Steps between C-alpha positions, in 0.01 A plus 500: 500500500390351167630574152297382201646492153478317170211680337506620144328499163422165343277377222199285571605140548839603633657450840649707779645413838445738787724499804430623850819540702475551876729626767482384857581188694150354526411476132482121502218511757285743301232439241546700180223600268478657158225745422430712196312814418396592150416862407161594631454170683535385856798306620454126462668192634723303261690238698655433838744257656528417867810430702417129473463550122123469499383683190190686386418625151222718370282310254594744227867399511483130588696290254686805367680649801731320741614637833810377676737609772870473571548570870878499470473791258206654686316519171158397373444456128191519285548328167234625263441308178239529226448863591182671389422870452274479804806416711620858447536663841740619763605195697577529868651251739411498866612308807322405818500239775199305370422368152197695384318597185385834637749781462409636840677204657845612384721735697772590251462608137744549215488796264345321204622408155308569180405217268360595161373233264432611147251328274 
């Protein structure tokens, strides 16, 4: 089970840190991805981190977002800096056995947390 939190309202240029907390004994062996879905748009990949800490970022967030994991706390973080209005979306975390960009490769999904960036 995954629990995403940390969303909120922030002005453009601001920062937020999202957290994805997991339950279960095998968290450290799972890849965790962040995805987002803006109103009227399809879900898109944001970032992912593998169990060996390999990392992927979408081009749209490279240099602004940083993903990290703390296996002892069973938590993955997404530090989001220099936020833009186009980053506004519901952000979801997901976990799966293999590090992937495609959302279909993840078995477990959190409930989502809303990020709103005002201009």
